[in-house]
C-alpha positions, 0 to 999 in steps of 0.5 A: 868762659873758664875754658878761655881763661885756661887757654890764655894762661897756657899761651902766656906760659908758652910765651914766657918759655920761648926765650929762655936766655940770660942776657950778658954784655957780649951775647945771650946765654941760652938754656938748652932743651934736653931729653932724658932717657933711662934704661936699667943700667944707664941714663942718657941726656940729650941737649940741643946745642945748635951751632956748636961742635965738639971743640966748642963744648965743655962738660964738667962735673964738680961734686954732684953738679954736672955743667954743660957749656957750649959756645956758638960762633955766629956765622954771617955772610960777609959784605951783607947787613942783617935786615931781619932775624928770628933765630937768636944766636948765643952760647948755651949753659945748663947745670944738673944735680946728679945722684950718687947712683951715677958712675962718675968715672964712666960718663961720656959725651958725644956731639952730632948735628947740634945734639950733645949726648951724655951717657951716664952709666949707673953704678953697680949696686953694692952687693950684700956679703957676709963679714967674718968675725975674728977672735982677737 
C-alpha cells in the first residue's frame, strides 16, 4: 500500500508542475523550462520559449539578477473560431541569481527554433602575485 501512496504523490506533484504560469489581466506568463550545462570556462543556459524570436526576447542583468522576458504573439487563422486548445499561449519570464564567477561583460544570447541559449563565460581566476614593498 505504501508504494501506491508514493505513486499518487508523484502524480499530484507532476500535475502541480504542468501549468507553471502566472495569470495576468491580458495573458498568462509562463516560467520557461531550462537546462544548464557547465564546462571548465563557460556556463550555458538553454530556455524553451516557443513562439518567440530574437526581436521579442529581452535579457537583462541588474546586479546579480539575470532576467529573461520573452513575448509571444498569438497566431490564429483568420475567419476561424477556436473550438478546443491544449496548448497555452502566453509570454515567458524567469529570473536567475548568478554568481560573481560569471564575466558579466561577455554574456551573449542567441535564439533558434524557440530555444534561447545564454553563453556565460566564467571570469578568469585572480592570479596570485607578489607585491613589492617600497621604503618611504
